[in-house]
C-alpha distance (Angstrom), angle and dihedral (degrees) to the residues before:
residue distance angle dihedral
M1 . . .
S2 3.81 . .
A3 3.77 121.2 .
S4 3.81 119.2 -106.4
I5 3.78 112.9 -109.0
L6 3.83 86.2 -144.4
A7 3.79 89.0 64.1
R8 3.81 86.4 75.0
P9 3.85 117.6 80.3
G10 3.82 97.5 -127.5
P11 3.82 98.3 55.4
M12 3.81 90.1 38.6
F13 3.80 90.6 54.7
A14 3.80 90.9 47.2
M15 3.82 92.1 51.8
V16 3.79 91.6 47.8
A17 3.80 92.1 46.4
G18 3.79 91.4 49.1
A19 3.81 91.7 50.9
V20 3.80 92.0 48.7
A21 3.83 92.9 46.3
L22 3.82 92.9 50.0
D23 3.82 91.9 45.6
Q24 3.81 93.1 49.2
A25 3.81 93.9 44.8
I26 3.79 91.9 52.8
K27 3.82 91.9 45.4
Y28 3.82 89.4 51.7
L29 3.81 90.0 53.1
V30 3.81 90.8 46.4
E31 3.81 92.4 49.9
T32 3.79 94.1 47.2
M33 3.79 101.3 37.5
L34 3.83 110.8 25.2
P35 3.79 120.4 79.4
F36 3.83 115.4 -119.1
H37 3.82 116.2 -104.8
E38 3.81 93.8 -6.1
L39 3.78 121.3 125.5
V40 3.82 112.5 -124.9
P41 3.84 108.0 -171.0
V42 3.80 117.0 -139.4
L43 3.81 102.3 164.3
P44 3.83 130.9 -2.8
M45 3.84 92.2 -86.6
L46 3.80 100.3 22.5
S47 3.78 127.9 73.7
L48 3.76 138.6 162.4
Y49 3.80 112.3 -120.3
R50 3.80 118.7 170.8
T51 3.76 113.9 -145.6
W52 3.77 138.6 143.3
N53 3.79 124.5 -113.7
E54 3.79 112.0 -152.7
G55 3.82 94.5 -176.5
I56 3.78 133.2 42.9
A57 3.80 124.8 -85.2
F58 3.81 111.8 -11.2
S59 3.84 89.0 0.7
L60 3.81 92.6 -69.3
L61 3.79 114.8 161.3
K62 3.81 92.2 15.7
D63 3.80 89.2 147.5
L64 3.81 91.6 58.9
P65 3.83 111.2 102.6
D66 3.83 116.0 -103.2
T67 3.81 90.6 -109.8
G68 3.78 89.8 56.0
L69 3.83 91.4 51.6
L70 3.80 90.9 46.4
I71 3.81 91.7 50.8
L72 3.82 91.6 46.1
T73 3.83 90.3 52.0
L74 3.81 91.8 48.3
V75 3.83 90.7 50.2
V76 3.83 89.7 52.2
I77 3.81 91.2 48.9
L78 3.81 91.5 49.2
F79 3.81 91.0 48.2
V80 3.83 91.4 50.9
L81 3.80 89.6 48.9
Y82 3.79 88.7 51.9
L83 3.81 89.8 51.8
W84 3.81 90.7 47.1
R85 3.80 91.5 54.1
R86 3.83 93.1 48.0
T87 3.82 96.1 46.2
P88 3.82 116.0 96.2
A89 3.83 114.2 -106.8
S90 3.80 90.4 -120.1
R91 3.85 91.3 68.1
T92 3.81 96.8 90.6
L93 3.80 98.1 165.4
A94 3.78 91.8 50.5
H95 3.82 92.1 50.3
L96 3.79 90.8 49.5
G97 3.80 88.8 49.5
F98 3.80 92.2 50.7
A99 3.82 90.7 51.0
L100 3.83 91.8 50.0
I101 3.80 93.1 47.6
I102 3.82 92.5 49.2
G103 3.81 91.9 45.3
G104 3.80 92.6 49.5
A105 3.79 93.3 44.5
L106 3.81 91.3 49.8
G107 3.81 91.4 47.9
N108 3.78 91.3 55.2
L109 3.80 91.7 40.3
I110 3.81 89.8 57.4
D111 3.81 90.4 52.6
R112 3.78 92.3 49.1
A113 3.81 93.5 46.3
I114 3.82 94.2 48.3
Y115 3.81 103.5 32.9
G116 3.80 105.4 18.4
H117 3.82 90.1 -120.6
V118 3.78 140.9 55.8
V119 3.81 119.9 -107.4
D120 3.84 110.8 -125.9
Y121 3.80 124.7 -176.5
I122 3.84 115.1 153.7
L123 3.82 117.4 95.6
F124 3.81 127.8 -179.4
H125 3.79 111.1 -166.7
T126 3.79 151.0 147.1
R127 3.80 128.4 -155.6
T128 3.80 91.0 -85.2
W129 3.82 104.2 26.2
S130 3.76 139.9 42.6
F131 3.76 135.3 -177.5
A132 3.81 120.7 -133.1
V133 3.81 113.5 -79.6
F134 3.79 109.9 -105.0
N135 3.83 142.1 167.6
L136 3.79 141.2 -134.0
A137 3.81 92.5 -88.4
D138 3.81 89.5 56.6
S139 3.80 88.5 50.5
F140 3.82 90.5 51.6
I141 3.80 89.8 52.1
S142 3.81 93.4 47.6
V143 3.81 95.1 45.6
G144 3.80 90.1 44.3
A145 3.80 91.4 53.6
G146 3.79 90.2 47.5
L147 3.81 91.3 52.1
I148 3.78 91.1 51.3
V149 3.81 91.5 50.6
L150 3.83 90.4 47.0
D151 3.81 90.3 49.2
E152 3.80 90.2 51.3
L153 3.81 91.3 50.5
I154 3.81 92.2 48.6
A155 3.83 90.1 49.0
A156 3.80 91.7 50.0
V157 3.79 91.7 51.6
R158 3.80 91.4 45.8
D159 3.82 91.0 49.4
R160 3.82 91.6 48.5
K161 3.80 91.7 51.0
A162 3.80 91.5 47.7
K163 3.80 90.9 50.1
K164 3.81 91.7 50.7
R165 3.79 90.7 51.6
S166 3.79 91.7 51.6
D167 3.82 94.1 49.1
């Protein structure tokens, strides 16, 4: 199987930098153009809603000092980098997932370091229910994690088939 281009540092850095740049550009537009705490409908179940998240996902740990949240984010980024280095180059989906997670984490880390909160603006909802407000960086993290899980499942199936052939 071919090696993942994202297994190399240069392309990995470019992917991460692109994710961070896109995230920060959109957050700048949101902060300068979207009213605070006002629903702006886009589709029947999708609205823009600018708010600030002072914790991590779903406002968890919002009582933790900013330095604690910054350190926690850096630890996660370092752990994902460790996984990236240890993952075989042939695991393309995993490498893409690592890049997305790091890009998303850095995007939110920049917000927290500069503003003391993370800018959130995407809201899925109905008349009686709504999901937590989130941002593009959160989406990168979620999709990245999903790609890593998918890659692990594909590898497990591939390994099982290879083992059956050798038996």
